[in-house]
VOPAGU-2260 file (C-alpha; in pm, 1 decimal, decimal comma):
REM VOPAGU-2260
SITE   aa  ch    i         X         Y         Z
SITE  UNK   A    0   11722,1   -2574,9  -11891,4
SITE  UNK   A    1   11733,0   -2878,8  -12117,2
SITE  UNK   A    2   11741,8   -2832,5  -12492,6
SITE  UNK   A    3   11437,5   -2993,8  -12656,3
SITE  UNK   A    4   11468,6   -2856,9  -13009,6
SITE  UNK   A    5   11774,9   -2763,1  -13212,6
SITE  UNK   A    6   11744,5   -2611,2  -13559,4
SITE  UNK   A    7   12078,9   -2605,7  -13740,0
SITE  UNK   A    8   12105,2   -2401,0  -14060,8
SITE  UNK   A    9   11751,4   -2502,9  -14146,1
SITE  UNK   A   10   11540,0   -2391,3  -14443,1
SITE  UNK   A   11   11225,9   -2534,0  -14599,0
SITE  UNK   A   12   11333,2   -2444,7  -14954,2
SITE  UNK   A   13   11669,0   -2508,9  -15117,7
SITE  UNK   A   14   11763,2   -2142,9  -15168,4
SITE  UNK   A   15   11781,1   -1839,2  -14943,7
SITE  UNK   A   16   11877,8   -1781,1  -14581,0
SITE  UNK   A   17   11893,0   -2053,7  -14317,6
SITE  UNK   A   18   11805,5   -2044,3  -13948,4
SITE  UNK   A   19   11982,8   -2181,2  -13643,4
SITE  UNK   A   20   11783,5   -2175,9  -13321,2
SITE  UNK   A   21   11762,1   -2362,4  -12992,2
SITE  UNK   A   22   11447,5   -2408,9  -12781,1
SITE  UNK   A   23   11479,0   -2520,8  -12419,3
SITE  UNK   A   24   11225,7   -2692,5  -12198,5
SITE  UNK   A   25   10943,4   -2457,8  -12103,5
SITE  UNK   A   26   11015,2   -2208,1  -12380,3
SITE  UNK   A   27   10777,3   -2110,0  -12660,9
SITE  UNK   A   28   10822,6   -2018,1  -13025,9
SITE  UNK   A   29   10570,1   -1841,6  -13252,2
SITE  UNK   A   30   10577,7   -1873,3  -13630,3
SITE  UNK   A   31   10395,0   -1598,4  -13823,2
SITE  UNK   A   32   10356,7   -1496,5  -14185,1
SITE  UNK   A   33   10103,1   -1446,9  -14465,8
SITE  UNK   A   34    9899,5   -1729,8  -14613,6
SITE  UNK   A   35   10116,7   -1978,8  -14805,0
SITE  UNK   A   36   10432,6   -1841,8  -14642,6
SITE  UNK   A   37   10535,7   -2186,7  -14520,6
SITE  UNK   A   38   10414,7   -2190,3  -14159,5
SITE  UNK   A   39   10255,6   -2536,5  -14172,9
SITE  UNK   A   40   10552,7   -2675,6  -14366,5
SITE  UNK   A   41   10788,1   -2533,0  -14103,7
SITE  UNK   A   42   10586,7   -2693,7  -13822,6
SITE  UNK   A   43   10580,5   -3028,7  -14003,1
SITE  UNK   A   44   10960,8   -3017,0  -14019,2
SITE  UNK   A   45   10982,5   -2944,1  -13646,8
SITE  UNK   A   46   10739,5   -3226,9  -13569,3
SITE  UNK   A   47   10952,0   -3465,9  -13776,4
SITE  UNK   A   48   10677,1   -3519,2  -14033,9
SITE  UNK   A   49   10880,5   -3369,7  -14320,6
SITE  UNK   A   50   11249,3   -3323,2  -14394,0
SITE  UNK   A   51   11394,2   -2972,8  -14434,8
SITE  UNK   A   52   11542,4   -2872,3  -14769,5
SITE  UNK   A   53   11852,5   -2749,7  -14588,1
SITE  UNK   A   54   11999,1   -2818,5  -14246,8
SITE  UNK   A   55   11857,0   -3035,1  -13972,7
SITE  UNK   A   56   11595,1   -3026,3  -13697,4
SITE  UNK   A   57   11673,6   -3234,4  -13389,7
SITE  UNK   A   58   11402,3   -3298,6  -13131,0
SITE  UNK   A   59   11487,9   -3434,4  -12787,2
SITE  UNK   A   60   11167,2   -3580,2  -12648,2
SITE  UNK   A   61   10808,2   -3650,8  -12745,5
SITE  UNK   A   62   10615,2   -3427,2  -12986,4
SITE  UNK   A   63   10236,0   -3386,7  -12994,0
SITE  UNK   A   64   10070,2   -3196,5  -13279,3
SITE  UNK   A   65    9724,2   -3043,0  -13273,0
SITE  UNK   A   66    9547,5   -3164,8  -13586,3
SITE  UNK   A   67    9224,3   -3307,6  -13721,9
SITE  UNK   A   68    9387,0   -3644,4  -13800,6
SITE  UNK   A   69    9152,3   -3922,2  -13695,9
SITE  UNK   A   70    8845,8   -3696,0  -13689,2
SITE  UNK   A   71    8568,5   -3749,9  -13939,3
SITE  UNK   A   72    8260,1   -3531,1  -13967,4
SITE  UNK   A   73    8062,9   -3798,3  -13781,8
SITE  UNK   A   74    8319,2   -3839,0  -13503,1
SITE  UNK   A   75    8180,3   -3732,9  -13166,1
SITE  UNK   A   76    8367,1   -3502,2  -12931,8
SITE  UNK   A   77    8373,0   -3781,4  -12674,1
SITE  UNK   A   78    8612,9   -3978,7  -12895,0
SITE  UNK   A   79    8872,9   -3699,9  -12870,8
SITE  UNK   A   80    8877,0   -3721,4  -12492,0
SITE  UNK   A   81    9171,3   -3916,4  -12343,5
SITE  UNK   A   82    9069,8   -4221,2  -12144,6
SITE  UNK   A   83    9207,4   -4105,5  -11809,5
SITE  UNK   A   84    9087,8   -3869,0  -11538,2
SITE  UNK   A   85    9409,0   -3675,6  -11479,8
SITE  UNK   A   86    9700,3   -3616,3  -11715,1
SITE  UNK   A   87   10061,1   -3691,7  -11625,7
SITE  UNK   A   88   10109,7   -3320,1  -11559,5
SITE  UNK   A   89    9814,5   -3284,4  -11325,2
SITE  UNK   A   90    9547,4   -3147,7  -11559,4
SITE  UNK   A   91    9202,5   -3289,5  -11493,9
SITE  UNK   A   92    9027,6   -3401,6  -11812,3
SITE  UNK   A   93    8677,8   -3297,0  -11704,2
SITE  UNK   A   94    8802,2   -2953,3  -11599,8
SITE  UNK   A   95    8969,6   -2909,6  -11937,7
SITE  UNK   A   96    8649,9   -3002,1  -12120,6
SITE  UNK   A   97    8454,2   -2722,7  -11956,7
SITE  UNK   A   98    8739,2   -2470,3  -11971,8
SITE  UNK   A   99    8746,6   -2527,1  -12348,0
SITE  UNK   A  100    8366,6   -2503,4  -12381,2
SITE  UNK   A  101    8338,6   -2869,5  -12482,3
SITE  UNK   A  102    8168,3   -3020,8  -12178,9
SITE  UNK   A  103    7815,5   -2954,2  -12297,5
SITE  UNK   A  104    7882,0   -3075,9  -12654,3
SITE  UNK   A  105    8083,3   -3386,8  -12571,5
SITE  UNK   A  106    7824,1   -3617,1  -12727,8
SITE  UNK   A  107    7776,9   -3413,4  -13045,7
SITE  UNK   A  108    7943,0   -3503,2  -13378,8
SITE  UNK   A  109    8221,6   -3279,2  -13508,4
SITE  UNK   A  110    7997,4   -3171,0  -13798,2
SITE  UNK   A  111    7769,3   -2984,8  -13556,9
SITE  UNK   A  112    8042,7   -2782,1  -13390,8
SITE  UNK   A  113    8158,9   -2427,9  -13462,3
SITE  UNK   A  114    8511,1   -2371,4  -13604,1
SITE  UNK   A  115    8624,1   -2260,5  -13258,1
SITE  UNK   A  116    8490,8   -2577,2  -13094,7
SITE  UNK   A  117    8659,6   -2792,0  -13358,8
SITE  UNK   A  118    8989,3   -2614,3  -13287,7
SITE  UNK   A  119    8940,7   -2679,8  -12915,5
SITE  UNK   A  120    8886,1   -3051,1  -12990,7
SITE  UNK   A  121    9211,3   -3061,0  -13183,9
SITE  UNK   A  122    9395,4   -2900,0  -12891,4
SITE  UNK   A  123    9251,6   -3122,5  -12622,9
SITE  UNK   A  124    9464,7   -3431,7  -12685,5
SITE  UNK   A  125    9803,6   -3256,4  -12713,0
SITE  UNK   A  126    9740,3   -3038,9  -12406,3
SITE  UNK   A  127    9656,9   -3348,2  -12199,9
SITE  UNK   A  128    9951,0   -3549,8  -12333,8
SITE  UNK   A  129   10290,8   -3604,8  -12174,9
SITE  UNK   A  130   10467,8   -3450,9  -12475,5
SITE  UNK   A  131   10784,8   -3246,3  -12431,9
SITE  UNK   A  132   10694,3   -3024,3  -12730,0
SITE  UNK   A  133   10341,8   -2933,5  -12837,8
SITE  UNK   A  134   10297,2   -2805,3  -13194,3
SITE  UNK   A  135    9988,1   -2591,7  -13265,5
SITE  UNK   A  136    9911,1   -2498,0  -13625,9
SITE  UNK   A  137    9660,1   -2213,0  -13622,0
SITE  UNK   A  138    9412,7   -2353,9  -13369,0
SITE  UNK   A  139    9463,0   -2063,7  -13126,6
SITE  UNK   A  140    9349,3   -1824,7  -13401,1
SITE  UNK   A  141    9012,5   -2002,4  -13421,4
SITE  UNK   A  142    8924,9   -1983,8  -13051,2
SITE  UNK   A  143    8678,8   -1731,2  -12910,4
SITE  UNK   A  144    8830,3   -1483,5  -12658,7
SITE  UNK   A  145    8697,6   -1670,8  -12352,5
SITE  UNK   A  146    8828,0   -2009,8  -12457,8
SITE  UNK   A  147    9156,9   -1856,3  -12573,1
SITE  UNK   A  148    9212,3   -1699,7  -12230,3
SITE  UNK   A  149    9166,1   -2039,0  -12062,4
SITE  UNK   A  150    9388,4   -2220,5  -12311,6
SITE  UNK   A  151    9665,4   -1963,5  -12259,9
SITE  UNK   A  152    9644,3   -2030,8  -11885,4
SITE  UNK   A  153    9687,8   -2401,2  -11952,7
SITE  UNK   A  154    9982,2   -2331,3  -12183,5
SITE  UNK   A  155   10153,5   -2120,4  -11915,6
SITE  UNK   A  156   10096,1   -2395,1  -11659,0
SITE  UNK   A  157   10244,9   -2656,8  -11889,8
SITE  UNK   A  158   10541,8   -2431,4  -11965,6
SITE  UNK   A  159   10607,5   -2403,4  -11592,7
SITE  UNK   A  160   10626,3   -2785,1  -11580,2
SITE  UNK   A  161   10875,3   -2790,6  -11870,2
SITE  UNK   A  162   10659,3   -2834,6  -12182,1
SITE  UNK   A  163   10772,6   -2633,2  -12485,3
SITE  UNK   A  164   10541,0   -2491,6  -12751,4
SITE  UNK   A  165   10579,6   -2413,7  -13120,7
SITE  UNK   A  166   10274,4   -2224,3  -13246,8
SITE  UNK   A  167   10176,4   -2090,7  -13588,2
SITE  UNK   A  168    9951,3   -1784,8  -13563,5
SITE  UNK   A  169    9833,3   -1485,2  -13764,3
SITE  UNK   A  170    9714,6   -1290,6  -13460,9
SITE  UNK   A  171    9978,5   -1028,2  -13370,8
SITE  UNK   A  172    9832,9    -976,2  -13022,9
SITE  UNK   A  173    9925,3   -1334,2  -12933,4
SITE  UNK   A  174   10296,8   -1274,7  -12985,9
SITE  UNK   A  175   10337,8   -1128,3  -12636,1
SITE  UNK   A  176   10299,8   -1485,2  -12506,7
SITE  UNK   A  177   10613,4   -1618,0  -12679,8
SITE  UNK   A  178   10984,6   -1589,4  -12604,0
SITE  UNK   A  179   11092,2   -1614,1  -12966,6
SITE  UNK   A  180   10927,5   -1523,4  -13296,5
SITE  UNK   A  181   10997,5   -1639,3  -13651,8
SITE  UNK   A  182   10849,8   -1446,2  -13944,4
SITE  UNK   A  183   10818,7   -1625,7  -14278,4
SITE  UNK   A  184   10755,9   -1490,6  -14626,2
SITE  UNK   A  185   10753,5   -1701,6  -14942,7
SITE  UNK   A  186   10885,3   -1994,8  -14734,8
SITE  UNK   A  187   11192,6   -1801,6  -14625,3
SITE  UNK   A  188   11279,3   -1671,3  -14279,6
SITE  UNK   A  189   11261,2   -1291,6  -14278,5
SITE  UNK   A  190   11304,7   -1244,7  -13904,0
SITE  UNK   A  191   11399,0   -1446,6  -13595,9
SITE  UNK   A  192   11426,2   -1297,6  -13250,5
SITE  UNK   A  193   11233,9   -1161,4  -12953,2
SITE  UNK   A  194   10924,7    -941,0  -12958,2
SITE  UNK   A  195   11137,0    -641,6  -12858,3
SITE  UNK   A  196   11371,1    -709,4  -13149,2
SITE  UNK   A  197   11068,0    -720,7  -13379,4
SITE  UNK   A  198   10927,5    -392,5  -13246,0
SITE  UNK   A  199   11255,1    -217,4  -13325,2
SITE  UNK   A  200   11198,3    -292,1  -13692,6
SITE  UNK   A  201   10875,4     -91,5  -13696,1
SITE  UNK   A  202   10836,1     286,1  -13737,2
SITE  UNK   A  203   11037,4     502,8  -13499,4
SITE  UNK   A  204   10875,0     591,1  -13170,7
SITE  UNK   A  205   10711,1     932,9  -13186,2
SITE  UNK   A  206   10643,5    1188,3  -12914,6
SITE  UNK   A  207   10371,8    1448,6  -12957,2
SITE  UNK   A  208   10381,4    1757,7  -12735,8
SITE  UNK   A  209   10089,3    1993,5  -12673,5
SITE  UNK   A  210   10125,4    2346,3  -12534,8
SITE  UNK   A  211    9848,3    2524,9  -12347,4
SITE  UNK   A  212    9882,6    2899,3  -12395,8
SITE  UNK   A  213   10160,8    3029,8  -12618,0
SITE  UNK   A  214    9983,6    3055,5  -12954,1
SITE  UNK   A  215   10283,3    3214,3  -13124,5
SITE  UNK   A  216   10517,9    2939,6  -13015,2
SITE  UNK   A  217   10261,7    2675,5  -13104,6
SITE  UNK   A  218   10235,4    2821,4  -13453,8
SITE  UNK   A  219   10614,6    2820,6  -13491,5
SITE  UNK   A  220   10657,2    2457,5  -13395,7
SITE  UNK   A  221   10332,7    2302,4  -13524,4
SITE  UNK   A  222   10286,5    2008,5  -13559,8
SITE  UNK   A  223   10536,3    1990,1  -13271,9
SITE  UNK   A  224   10624,7    1626,7  -13342,6
SITE  UNK   A  225   10951,8    1456,3  -13264,2
SITE  UNK   A  226   11073,5    1113,9  -13370,5
SITE  UNK   A  227   11262,6     919,3  -13108,3
SITE  UNK   A  228   11479,3     611,4  -13159,9
SITE  UNK   A  229   11592,8     419,4  -12855,4
SITE  UNK   A  230   11940,5     272,0  -12821,8
SITE  UNK   A  231   12153,9     115,7  -12549,6
SITE  UNK   A  232   12292,3     462,2  -12472,5
SITE  UNK   A  233   11957,0     642,2  -12449,5
SITE  UNK   A  234   11736,4     814,1  -12706,8
SITE  UNK   A  235   11802,2     991,6  -13034,8
SITE  UNK   A  236   11563,3    1280,9  -13107,8
SITE  UNK   A  237   11495,7    1394,8  -13463,0
SITE  UNK   A  238   11242,5    1633,9  -13614,7
SITE  UNK   A  239   11105,4    1720,8  -13958,9
SITE  UNK   A  240   11288,8    1999,1  -14139,6
SITE  UNK   A  241   11208,6    2335,6  -13984,5
SITE  UNK   A  242   11090,8    2183,5  -13657,5
SITE  UNK   A  243   11419,1    2190,4  -13467,3
SITE  UNK   A  244   11264,6    2429,9  -13215,0
SITE  UNK   A  245   11022,5    2157,9  -13108,2
SITE  UNK   A  246   11305,7    1932,7  -12995,6
SITE  UNK   A  247   11484,1    2219,1  -12824,1
SITE  UNK   A  248   11174,8    2322,2  -12627,4
SITE  UNK   A  249   11110,9    1966,4  -12515,9
SITE  UNK   A  250   11470,8    1893,5  -12415,7
SITE  UNK   A  251   11501,6    2221,3  -12224,6
SITE  UNK   A  252   11184,8    2153,3  -12028,1
SITE  UNK   A  253   10967,4    2425,0  -12184,2
SITE  UNK   A  254   10720,1    2530,7  -11913,3
SITE  UNK   A  255   10415,9    2563,6  -12137,8
SITE  UNK   A  256   10396,2    2194,5  -12226,5
SITE  UNK   A  257   10047,6    2066,9  -12145,4
SITE  UNK   A  258   10103,8    1698,2  -12216,0
SITE  UNK   A  259   10344,0    1463,8  -12388,0
SITE  UNK   A  260   10215,4    1153,1  -12568,0
SITE  UNK   A  261   10466,4     879,4  -12652,7
SITE  UNK   A  262   10371,4     622,2  -12915,4
SITE  UNK   A  263   10574,1     310,2  -12992,7
SITE  UNK   A  264   10539,4     102,7  -13307,0
SITE  UNK   A  265   10264,3    -158,7  -13280,1
SITE  UNK   A  266   10333,7    -526,7  -13338,8
SITE  UNK   A  267   10126,1    -507,0  -13658,4
SITE  UNK   A  268   10337,0    -217,1  -13789,3
SITE  UNK   A  269   10656,3    -403,6  -13708,5
SITE  UNK   A  270   10535,3    -713,4  -13895,4
SITE  UNK   A  271   10422,8    -512,2  -14197,2
SITE  UNK   A  272   10763,4    -342,1  -14212,8
SITE  UNK   A  273   10913,5    -680,0  -14307,6
SITE  UNK   A  274   10708,3    -703,4  -14627,3
């Protein structure tokens, strides 16, 4: 794959850690963090609209950013529609309008639209462009679930044709759609890696075991809870003090086990663990 974005020892403030990262054609990067953590600033650096405080950001190809630039409150949706029937990557403009719930409001002014419809308007141009990298700053967060599902389909289709995406979002459930994740806090990078890497930072996986009949044993081992940490070599079991019997019964295949419930750290828990 061709490299379309190279971040070399980059930072958006003059102190603190720097980040080096490469994005290839068709790959996607999510940027998450609390309000005022620097997400928009980071995206402006990637889009070439601002200079980083440290390091360099090199883009190989065209960049399209989803924004409200050029839209006034009186601007009609129709003016945001590209003047061609089919994009260079095969997306039909009219189909996109209705997928994004804009077909029936195309002649309305922006001022009469919902926040989700405004976000869809801002996405329309970049998604229909021939850009190599599309930068999305929070618009996905504004979409209703039905429009979001359609937009994600379009994003996957564009990725398959080689378009890369850099997206700022505060919706943890969206992170499953991205190959790499950057977490910002106070304009500094606190994490960079895959979703699986992020999950490992959350609370340890726990396994809860329920027994059916042996009341005495159940009383001895209650709450019968075991913490499990995964590693390349397997799993490491640990228990609260006085609960060693719980681990022993589980590992020896105790016959009175009714069910075993495994719970991994959620994406939200993993994100919160960084702050």
